N, C-alpha and C positions, 0 to 999 in steps of 0.2 A: 504494500500500500504506500509506504513512504517513497519508494522508487517511482510509482505512478504520479504521486503529487509533485515530486521533484521534476519529472519530465514535463508535466503540465505547467508548472511554474516557469520553467525555462522557456517553454514555448510562448507563454504569455509575455515574458520579459523580452524575448527576441522579437515578437510581433510588435510590441509597444515601441521598442527601439527602432524598428524599421519604419513605423509610421512617423516618428519624430524626425528621423533622418531624411524624410522626403520633403521637409520644409526647407526651401532654399535659404542660405544665409542672408541674402538680400532681403527676403521677406521677414526674417527674424529681426534684422536691423530696422526695417521699416516700421514694424509693429512697436518696437521699443521707442523709436523716435516719435511716432504718432502719440503714444501714451505720454511720453515726457513733455511733448509740446502741449498737449491738452492739460496736463498738470500745471505747467508753467502759466498758460494763459488764463487758467481758472483759479489762480491764487495759491498754488502749491499744495503739497500733500496734507498740510494741516487743515485745509479748507475743502479739498476736492479729491475724489478717488474715482478712477475709471471702472467701468463694468468688468466683471470677471473675465470676459472673453479677451480683453486686452492683456491679460496676464497669462494667456496660453501661448505656446510657441507659435509665432507667426500671426498672432491676433485672432486665432480661432474663427468663429463665424462673424466677427466684427470686420473681417476683410470681405468687402463686397465686390471688388473688382480688381483684377490684375491685368495690365496692358502695357504697351510700349511707353505710355505716359507715366506709369508707376503703379503704386499700390494705393487703392482707395479704401479707407476705413470709415465706418459709420458706427458710432457707439454712444452709449449713454454714460452719464456720470452724476455724481452728487457728493454730498457731504460724506466724510469718512464713515464707513459702516452702513451706508444707505441700502446697499443690496442685501447684506447679511441681516439687517433689521427689517427687511421687507418694506422699506420706505420708497416712495416714488422717486425716480430720477429727476433732477432739476436742470440738467444740461444735456444737450445732444451735440456731439461734435462729428463733423464730416471733414476729413482731411486727406489730402493727396500727398503721398511721399514719393520721391523720385525712384526710378527703377533700380538704382544701386542700393537704395535703402538708407541713404545718408543725407538727404536734403528734403526739407519741407518745401514742397512746390506751392501748395495753396491750402489755406484753411478755408474751406468752402462754406462751412456753417459752424457756428458755435453759439448756441442760445437755448431758449426753452425747447423742450422736446416737442417735436412736430408729429 
């Protein structure tokens, strides 16, 4: 039984690792930059925290488009703890990061959730 659990656990870890490895480094950089830019323009971490999707590798489902123009993220945010405490988001941010993941090309929207 222990041997079967070990094999299953190894398969899970290998599969999870493969899924993470498929996110291009530029997308990981882009998500980090988008999150940090939203934190900056919304008053810093003491006042603002992005949705959980922005803390996943590559931005999770907050990444809404990838093209030659770059990575487009659309995500919610609010006061620290807003999502954990099941409070409504107070800010929505839509931001385009360059294709290399190292340049904010445009903050398309940053305001009340639409």
